[in-house]
C-alpha positions, 0 to 999 in steps of 0.5 A: 499500500502506498499513498499518493500525495492527495491521499496522504493529505486527506489522511492527515487532514484530521490529526485526531485519529493519529493522536488517538492511535498514539494514546492507545500505544503502550509506553514500551513501544516508544523509543528515542534516536530511531524511527523504527526498530527491527520488527517495528516493536519500538518507534519514535513519533514518525515510526508510529505515523508509519504504522498508523498509516500503513500497518506495522508490517509495511516495509515499502515506501513511506515518503508520502505520509511522512513528507505530508505530515512535515508539510502540514503539521511539523518538521523532522527537526522539531519532531525529533527534538520533542520525541527525544526529549530535547525540546524545552516546551515538552519536558514530559517524562517519556517520548509518548507523553511528549509526542502526545502533548505536542500533537494535541498542541498542534491540533488545538492551535496552541502552536503553529503548524508547518503551513501557518509558519511558512505563511507567516514567514513568507508574509514577513519577507514580502513573498506572495503566497 
């Protein structure tokens, strides 16, 4: 199973199902410093995104869903910092707790998503969107 850009965008339009998936995962299924472990038994946020979108056994191309998450919601640079416990705004004890807090903040508009940030930056530099 692969997604087109349009399908990935549609799947990620509503972040709530992914948030619920993360809530439903066990703490022991989360890790830092690696996207997906051997056998996909431990993952960072992006590993869980892949499992949610494609299924735990999927080993094919995951670029559409990963890239679309970055384009719509949050970049790898920010996600890794949060997942791995290096972002000061997310001091929760575990990667799961940090990532769920981050996803909820995105969904509720407490922090800027990627598209909003890009639009503000373009406006600040006088670039038409």
